[in-house]
TORFIMAR-962105 format. One record per residue: residue in one letter; x, y, z of N, C-alpha, C in turn. Coordinates in steps of 0.02 Angstrom, whole numbers, plus 32768, in hexadecimal, padded with zeros to 4 digits. Atoms other than C-alpha are relative to their C-alpha. Layout:
N
AXYZXYZXYZ
...
//
This chain:
362
X802A7FC48000800080008000802C803E8000
X7FDC7FC08004804080AD7FD07FF1802B803D
X80097FD77FC4805B811C8069801580487FF6
X7FEB7FBB800A80BD81B58032803980057FCD
X7FCC7FF38031813582067FB7801E8045800D
X7FDC7FC07FFB81B9828F7FC6802C80087FC3
X7FD27FF28036821782E17F38803D8024801C
X7FC27FE17FE882CD830A7F5D802180247FC6
X7FDE7FD88032832383947EFD804C7FFD800A
X7FB77FFC7FFE83DC839D7ED38015803A7FD3
X7FEC7FC38024842884447E9F7FC380217FE0
X803E7FDC80118378848D7E977FD87FDF7FC7
X802780248033833684087E1D7FE87FBE801E
X801880407FE882C9836F7E3F80327FC97FEF
X7FCC8034800A833E82DA7E567FE57FBA800A
X801A80447FF482E982437EA47FC780048032
X803880067FD1824F820E7F0580117FD08038
X8003802F7FC9824381BE7FAF7FB87FE88005
X8045801B7FFB81AB814B7FB27FFB7FD1803B
X800C802C7FC7816180F280477FC47FD47FF0
X80358032800980FB8053803280017FD2803D
X800080307FC980CA7FC880AA80157FBA7FE9
X7FE5803F801981147F3E803C802C800F7FC4
X7FD57FF7803B817F7F227FA17FD87FFC7FBE
X80288011803B80ED7F0A7F28800280367FC9
X7FFD7FCB803381047FB27ECF804780107FE9
X7FBB7FF3801381C07FA77EBB800A7FFE7FB4
X7FF88006804881B87F6B7E077FE0803A7FDB
X80227FC8801F813B7FF27DDB802880418008
X7FD67FC57FF581AA80797E29803E7FFF7FD4
X7FC480068029824280367DCC7FF180077FB5
X80127FFE804781E380327D27800A80467FE2
X7FF57FBC801881FA80EF7D1D804680097FE4
X7FBA7FFB801782B280CD7CF8800F7FCE7FC8
X7FF7802F80398297805A7C6080237FC18018
X7FDD80387FDF82C67FC97CD17FFE7FC07FD8
X8006803D8027828D7F457C55803C7FF57FD2
X7FC88005802F83247F6B7BE7804480078023
X7FC27FF77FDA83A77F6F7C71800D7FC3802B
X7FEE80337FCE84057EF07CD97FFB80208045
X80067FEB7FBA83E57EFD7D94802C7FD4802B
X7FDB80267FCE845C7ECA7E1D7FE980158045
X80147FF37FBB84137EBD7ECC803D7FF4802C
X7FC880067FD1849F7EE07F487FE380008047
X801B80067FBD84787EA67FF880327FDC802D
X7FD280247FD384C87E5980927FE17FBE8016
X801480457FEF84BC7DAA80DB7FC37FFF802E
X803B7FFF7FD3843C7DDC81617FC080117FDA
X803C7FE9802583C37E3980EF7FED7FCE7FCB
X800E802F803683D37DB880647FD27FC78018
X802980377FE583877D3280D47FB780148007
X80447FEA7FF282ED7D9B80F67FDC801B7FC2
X80237FD9803382C97E06805E80157FF37FB7
X7FE880058045832F7DD57FC57FCF7FDB7FD3
X802F8026802B82B67D517F837FC080277FF3
X803D7FD9800982217DC47FA0800980367FCA
X7FF37FCC803182717E507F3C800A7FE27FBB
X7FF78020804182A67DDA7EB17FBE7FEA7FE3
X80438013801781F37D997EA67FDC803B7FE2
X80227FC4801A81B37E4B7E8F801F80177FBE
X7FDE7FEB803D82327E637E0280027FC87FCC
X80028039802E82067DC27DA87FF780197FB8
X80047FED8046821F7DD07CEC803680317FEB
X7FCA7FD2800E82AE7E4C7CFA80437FDB8005
X7FBD801F7FFF83687E277CE6802280128043
X7FEB7FF27FBC83977E1A7D9E803C7FD58014
X7FC680227FE484407DED7DE880048014804A
X7FF97FF07FB984717DEB7EA080497FFF8015
X7FBE80017FE1850B7E127F067FF68006804B
X800980027FB7850F7DE37FBF804580038021
X7FC27FFE7FD9859A7E1680367FF17FF4804A
X8009800F7FBA85B47DE980EC7FEB803E8026
X801B7FC67FDC85507E5A815F8031801A8035
X7FD97FE37FCA85A37ED281D88029803B7FEB
X7FD87FC4800D85F97F7B81E480497FEE7FF1
X7FBA8014800B86A07F1E81E6800E7FEF7FB6
X7FF8800F804786817EF4812E7FF4803D7FD3
X800C7FC3802686627FA880FA8044801E7FEC
X7FBE7FEB801487087FBC80A080097FF67FB4
X7FF58000804987547FC87FF280027FBA7FE2
X7FFD8044801B876E7F0C7FDE7FB97FE77FF0
X80468013800D86B17EF17FEB7FE780207FC0
X80127FDE803E86977F737F6380227FDF7FC4
X7FDB80208036871D7F1F7EF97FDE7FC07FE8
X8021803F801386BF7E797EFD7FBE800F7FDB
X803C7FEC802686207ED37EC4801480107FB8
X7FE87FF2804486847F157E2F800A7FBE7FDA
X7FF68040802186B47E607E097FBF7FE37FE6
X8042801A801485FD7E2C7E057FE580267FC4
X801A7FD7803685CE7EBD7D9480277FF47FBF
X7FD7800C803C865F7EA07D1C7FF27FBB7FE4
X800C8045801786417DE47D147FBD7FFB7FDB
X80438002801F85897E027CE87FF580377FCD
X80007FCF803785B57E8B7C6A7FCF8039800B
X80297FC57FF2855B7F1A7CC08020803C7FDE
X7FE77FC3801F856A7FBD7C5F7FDD803C801E
X80177FC27FE1853C80727C7F7FB480078002
X80497FF980008484805A7C587FDF7FD28034
X801C802F7FD0846E7FD37CDD7FFA80218045
X80147FE07FC1843A7FEF7D92800C7FD1803B
X7FF780257FC284617FB87E447FC780108030
X80327FF67FCC83E17FA17ECF80217FF18043
X7FE3800A7FBE84207FB87F827FC97FEA8030
X8034801C7FD583B47F457FEC801D7FF28045
X7FE5800B7FBD83DC7F5780A4800580408028
X7FF77FC77FD484157FD0812A803480307FE7
X7FD17FCB80128491805E812D80417FE77FE2
X7FC1801C801B852A7FF1810D7FF67FEC7FB8
X800E8015804484DB7FA580727FF8803C7FD2
X800D7FC4802984A0804E8032804080267FF1
X7FC17FDC8009854A80A0804D802F7FDC7FD0
X7FD38027802B85AB80127FFA7FE67FFE7FB9
X801D8005804385347FFB7F68800280447FDD
X7FFE7FBE801E852880B67F4C804580147FE9
X7FBB7FF0801485E580C87F4980157FD67FC3
X7FF28029803B85F380367ED07FDF801D7FC2
X80247FE28039857080887E60802280407FEA
X7FE07FC0801085CA81307E6A80417FF77FDA
X7FBC8009801A867080E67E3380067FCD7FC8
X7FFD80318036864980547DBF7FF180227FBE
X80067FDF8042866280927D0C7FF3804B8009
X80087FB97FEF866881407D5A7FB880148010
X80437FF17FE885B481327D917FC87FDD7FDB
X803E801C801B851A80C77D747FC8800C8032
X80397FF17FD5846B80D97DBB7FFA7FCE8039
X8011802E7FCA843880927E627FC280188024
X803E7FF47FDA839C80877ECE800B7FE98048
X7FFD80137FBA839480847F8B7FBF7FDE8014
X803980237FE2832080037FDC80117FF48049
X7FEA80057FBB8342802580947FD27FD5802B
X8028802E7FD883097F9F810E80098009804B
X7FF77FF17FB983447FE781B47FE88047800E
X80197FBD7FEE8307807F8213803480357FF0
X7FCD7FCD800C83AE80DA82098008800E7FB6
X7FF97FF4804883B580C2814D7FC280227FE3
X803E7FE2801982FF80F381317FFC804A8010
X80087FBA7FEB830B81968191803F80297FF2
X7FC27FDA800283C081C48172802E7FEE7FC5
X7FC8800C802E8445816C810B7FEC7FF87FB7
X80158009804683DD8149806E7FF080437FDE
X80157FBF801A83B782038059803B80307FFD
X7FCC7FCC800484318286801A803C7FEE7FD7
X7FCC8011803084A782247FAB80467FF6801D
X7FBE800D7FE4853682088026800E7FB57FFE
X7FED80468005858C81637FFC80487FF98016
X7FBA80087FED862E81188037800D7FC3802B
X7FEA80397FD78692809A809B803180198034
X7FCE7FF27FCE87018096813380457FEF7FE4
X7FBC800B801887BE809A811A80307FFD803C
X7FD1800A7FC8883A805281987FE480198042
X80237FF07FC287BE806782277FE880498004
X801B7FBC80028793811A81F47FBD7FFE7FDD
X8044800A801886D8812281DC7FF0802E7FC5
X80187FDB803B8695815781308035802F7FE4
X7FC97FD48015873F819D8100800580057FB4
X7FFC800180498730816D80477FB97FFD7FE5
X804580018019869281987FE87FF480337FCA
X80157FD18035863182017F6C7FB98017800D
X80467FEA80028595826B7F617FE27FE77FBF
X801C801F803C852982077EE97FB77FF0800E
X804780047FF1846C82127EDF7FE07FC07FE4
X80268039801A83F9817B7ED07FCC80177FCE
X80387FF1802C837181727E4D7FBE7FFE8025
X803D800A7FDA82F181417ED080127FE58044
X7FFC80207FBE82DF81177F887FBC7FE0800D
X803E80267FF7825C808E7FA07FFF7FE38047
X800680167FBA8227807480567FC57FD28009
X8034802D7FE981C47FDD808E7FFE8006804C
X80017FEF7FB981918018813B7FFA7FC1802C
X8009803D7FD981667F67817280427FDD8010
X7FC0801F7FF0821D7F36816F801680128047
X7FED7FEC7FBC822D7F9482147FE87FCF8034
X801B802F7FD081C47F0F826880247FBD8001
X7FD7803D7FFE82447E8882408045800F801D
X7FBE7FED7FE682D87EE98289800A7FE58047
X7FF0800E7FBA832E7EA983257FFA80408028
X800A7FC57FD6830F7F1E83B7803C802F7FFE
X7FC37FD7800083C47F5983B48005802A7FC1
X7FFE7FDB804083B67F8C82FC7FCD80398001
X80337FCC7FFC83157FEC831B80188038802E
X7FE77FCE7FD08362804383B28036802B7FE0
X7FCB7FDB802283F9807483497FE280367FD3
X80217FCF802B838680C982CC7FE080388027
X801F7FCC7FD7832E81268358803380358014
X7FCD7FCE7FF383D4817C837C7FFE80387FCC
X80037FCE803683C881D282D27FBD80258001
X80437FE17FFC830C81F282E67FFF80378035
X7FFD7FCF7FCA83268249838D802A803C7FEB
X7FD57FC9801883B382AF833F7FD9802F7FD3
X80257FD5802F833F82EF82B67FD380318027
X802A7FD37FD882C683348337802980348025
X7FD67FD27FDA83518382839D801B80397FD6
X7FE17FCC8029839D83E1830B7FCE802B7FDC
X802C7FDD802E8300841782B27FB780078014
X804880007FF5825583F382FD7FF17FEA8048
X800A80117FB9823383FB83B97FBE7FDA800B
X803F80247FF8817D83C183A580087FB67FEE
X7FF18045801481B88325834A80287FDD8037
X7FD6801C7FCB823B830983D27FD67FEC803C
X802980107FC681BF831284617FCA7FCD7FEF
X803280328016814282AD83FB801B7FB98002
X7FE380437FFB81BC821C83FD7FF57FE18044
X801380197FBD8198820F84B77FB57FF38003
X804980067FFC80DD822A84A67FE77FC27FD9
X80168037802B80CE81A5841D80297FC18007
X7FD080387FFD814F8129845C7FDE7FBC8003
X802180417FFB80D2809F84827FEB7FE77FBB
X801480148043808D809D83D1803D7FF07FD5
X7FC3800B8028813A80AB838480207FBE8012
X7FE0803D7FEA8180801E83ED7FD67FC27FF4
X802C8039800E80E87FB083CC7FFF7FEE7FB6
X7FFD800F8048810A7FB883107FC480197FDA
X803A7FE48023806E801C82E3801780207FBE
X7FE97FEC8042807F803882287FF8804B7FF4
X800A7FB8800A803380E68226803180298029
X7FD17FDB7FD6809E812082B780477FFC7FE4
X7FBE8007801D813A80DA8266800780287FC0
X7FFD7FDC803F8110812381BB8003804C800B
X7FFF7FB87FF080EC81CF820680458015801A
X7FBE7FF07FE4819081CB8267803580017FC9
X7FCF8003803681F7819581D17FF8803A7FD0
X800C7FC9802F81A58217816080198042801D
X7FEA7FC17FE281C782A581DB804B80058000
X7FB77FFF8002827D827481EB801A800A7FB9
X7FEB7FF88046828C8266812E7FF880497FE9
X800A7FBA80138244831581198036802C801D
X7FCB7FD97FE082C2835B819480427FF77FDA
X7FC1800B802383558309813D7FFD801C7FB9
X80087FE68044831283358090800C804B7FFD
X7FF87FB78001830983EE80BA80498014800A
X7FBA7FEF7FF183B983F18101802D7FF17FC4
X7FD280128037840C839480707FF180267FC0
X800F7FD6803A83AF83F87FED802380438004
X7FE17FBF7FF783F484988037804C7FFE7FFE
X7FB780077FFD84A58454804580147FBA7FE8
X7FF68045801984BE83BC7FD380467FE4800A
X7FBB80197FFB857C83B27FE6801E800B8045
X7FEA7FF77FBA858683D280A3803680348007
X7FD17FC97FFA85E0847680907FEE80318038
X80157FD07FCD857D84CF81177FCE7FE1802F
X803380107FCE84D884B4816F7FF07FB58004
X800E80487FFD84CA83FA814280247FE0803A
X7FD9801C7FC8854A83DE81CB7FD67FF98040
X802980087FC384BE83F2824C7FE77FB88006
X801480467FFD848E833F821D80337FD68027
X7FCC80247FDB852F830E82767FFB800A804B
X80097FF87FB884E9833B832080087FBC8022
X7FF2803F7FDD852B82B5839680337FD47FDE
X7FD5802C8028859C826E830E804B800B800C
X7FB87FF47FF7864382C28333801C7FD38037
X7FEB802D7FCA8656826B83DA7FE57FBA7FF5
X801E8042800D85E281DD83A4802C7FD47FD5
X7FD38027802B865581A7831780407FED8024
X7FC3800F7FDB86EB81B2838A7FF47FC78033
X801280377FD286938144840B7FF97FBF7FD9
X800A803B802A866180CB838180437FE07FEE
X7FBF80198012871680BB834A80247FE4803D
X7FDE80167FC4875B80AD83FB7FE47FBD8019
X8020803E7FEB86DE8022842080057FCA7FCA
X7FF6802F803787147FCB837E7FBE7FE87FE3
X8041800B801F86617FD7833C7FD67FCB8025
X8027802F7FD9861F7F6883C97FBD801E8016
X80407FDE7FF385977FEA83EB7FE380177FBD
X80207FEC803E851880148364800A804B7FF3
X7FF87FBA8013852280B883057FCF802C8027
X80317FD87FDD848180F78354800E8009804A
X7FEE7FFB7FB984BB80D18404803880338008
X7FC87FD17FFB855D813083E47FEA80477FF2
X801B7FBD800D84FE81C383997FDB801A803D
X80247FED7FC4848E81C48432802F80178037
X7FCE7FED7FCE852581C884A5802180427FEE
X7FE37FC08017856F8253843B7FD1803A800B
X80317FCA7FF484CE82B7844A7FFD8011804B
X80007FF37FB884CC82A38507803D80298014
X7FC37FDA7FF1857F82E0850D7FFA80487FE6
X80097FBD801B85538373849C7FD18029802C
X802C7FDD7FD184C6839F85158028801D803A
X7FD67FE87FC8854A83AE859D802280417FED
X7FE07FC2801885A5843085337FCC80387FFB
X80357FCD80068501848B850F7FEC801C8043
X80117FE87FBC84DB849485C9803580308019
X7FC97FD37FEB858784E185EA7FFC80447FDD
X80077FC380268560856285647FBD8023800E
X80417FE37FEC84B6858785B67FCD7FFF7FC7
X8030800880368459854D851C7FC67FD28015
X803180317FE983FF84BB857080077FF9804C
X7FFE800C7FB883D68486862280067FB78010
X7FF980457FE983EF83E986887FBF7FD87FF3
X803F8022800D833683C186717FFC7FE97FB7
X7FFE80158046835183BC85B480297FC17FF8
X7FD6803B800583DD833F85CA7FDE7FC3801D
X802380387FE2837482D3863C7FC97FE67FD2
X80348015802F82E682D185BD801F7FD57FC8
X7FDE80278034835F8297853580157FBC801A
X7FEA803F7FE383A8821385A77FC57FD0800A
X803B802A7FF682FA81D385D47FE47FE77FBD
X80198014804282C481D2851D802C7FC97FE2
X7FD280338019835F816F84ED7FF37FBD8023
X800D803E7FDC833980F085747FBF7FDF7FE9
X8040801A8019828580DE8535800C7FD87FC0
X7FF28022804082CC80AD848B803E7FD38004
X7FCB80317FF38351803B84D8804480167FE5
X7FBE7FE6801283E580AC84AF8028800A8040
X7FD67FFB7FC5847480A2852B8011804A800E
X7FF17FBB7FED84998142858B804580068021
X7FBB7FFE7FE6854A811585C380267FC27FEA
X7FD68038801385DC80A585988047800A801A
X7FBB7FFC7FE88691808085C7802F800B7FC5
X7FCE7FF38033871580D08559803A8028801F
X7FC77FD67FED87BD812685667FF280467FE5
X80157FBD8014878C81DE8563803380227FD4
X7FCC7FDF80278833821E852280057FE27FBA
X7FFC802080428836819F84947FC580157FD4
X803B7FEA8026878681CF8461800A80487FE8
X7FF57FBA801287B482878463803280037FC6
X7FCE7FFF8036884E826783F67FE37FE67FBF
X801E801C803D87E58201837C7FD580337FDC
X80297FCD80218779829A835A802880267FCB
X7FD67FDB8030880D82E782FC800C7FD87FC0
X7FFC8027803D88088259827D7FBE7FFD7FDC
X80428002801E875282798255800080277FBF
X80037FDE8041872A82A881A07FDC80438003
X80237FC17FF986C3833981E3802E80388019
X7FCF7FCC7FEF876283958216800480327FC7
X7FFB7FCC80338778843B81BA803880308014
X7FC77FD47FF2881E849981B3801C7FF68046
X7FE480107FBF8858843F824F7FD2800D803A
X80307FF17FCB87BC847082B07FC87FCD7FFF
X8039802D7FFA873383FF82F07FC080287FF9
X80427FE180078687843182B37FD07FDC8030
X8029801E7FCC8622840E834F7FB9801C7FFB
X80457FEA800785658414833B7FE080028045
X80207FF67FBF8508845A83D27FB8801A7FF5
X80457FE680038457849783F97FFB80438023
X80147FC37FDE841E8548841B7FC67FF28030
X803880187FDA838084F5845A7FE77FC17FDD
X801A803C8021831E845784347FE080137FBE
X80197FF2804382FC84578379802680357FDA
X7FDA7FC98020838084DA834E804B7FF18009
X7FBA80147FFD8430849C8325802C80357FE0
X7FCF7FD4801F84CC84FF82FB80457FDF8003
X7FBC801B8004858484DE82D2802F802B8029
X7FD17FDD7FD48607850D835380467FE57FF2
X7FBB8014800E86C0850A8322803080118039
X7FD67FE87FCA86FF854683CA7FF37FDC8042
X800980267FC386D584BC844580447FEC801C
X7FBF800B7FE1876684AC84BE80097FB68011
X7FF080457FF087BF840884E07FE37FEC8044
X801680127FBD8795840E85997FB47FF58003
X80498009800286DB842085717FEE7FBE7FE0
X800D8040802186E0838C84FA80117FC6802E
X7FEC80367FD3873D832185787FCE7FF98039
X803380037FCA86C3834F86037FBF7FE37FE6
X803D801B801D86338328858E80057FB47FF8
X7FF680498006867C827C856B7FFC7FDE8044
X8002801D7FBC8691825D86257FB97FFB8019
X804680017FEA85D78282863A7FDA7FC37FE7
X8023803A801B85A981E985D380267FBF8008
X7FDA803E7FFB8632816D85F9803180028039
X7FCD80077FCD86AF812D867680437FF37FDE
X7FBE800C801B87688135865180197FBB8014
X7FE480427FF187C2808E8648803B8008802F
//
């Protein structure tokens, strides 16, 4: 069943649609707009998603020239060698510039497949079919693709827009609790940076959201998509205001690296946001009651509010982040709930104290 559609612009021109359905039954119809009958299709997915959804998607594409490429699931496989093996599959099956890739899975699949599409034959079309919450509300939108490099997250990549983002909202009801919670880290972030009513609504509607109510989930995903769409349209290459989407990410990515990716991305972002709240409180932008509300909200959605790390190592890791600019850390903070800004003058001692507020030193 069709639920909603958003048009995303790129450089002030219509570029691709985000569509929300409650199944995969309209995927072939949506793809037909791209003359799909005369093109080879390669579904790129990982070992976890393939077990659940690959056959269903292939059934919906019956009659088309469909190939598949499956790689082992996990952030640890988000590297150039995985992309290289995708190239092998495409070359062996004689894919050319008129053919198309489908990224079926979460953020790792979308980033890897998108980067492969951006670089194979200097660019072929691809479609995002996000199956996790974090990919539906965040990583599938905006054209950022890439892989990790020598433990540096998303260090190698390209801005490359999909032809379509096809969301089956029901895939959220097959996610493990930890995967859903990880996505809620990004959802909460969207409210904090741009929409206070949405943010507080995540508390008011938490019972419906956590019960898997389709309307509640679809409304939540759509609101997050609208927030991200507006930001990326205004700053497609992350040269300015798009950086507000990195709220919680500067320290979050450093925590993720220090923990050797044993914590989910959303958990690390949540921890990064809590730490950023500590800095905001010191700057008299927010109060302790705001931090407690965020902490309580994170706990409702099973996001950890503390962890054990080496504070100094995490701080040092922030200087290897790709969001560094001219040797300065672009730290995203809040003027108030729903209003983010970029601060390039956060002191080391404030960052260290913020980290201490969410974790214990080893």
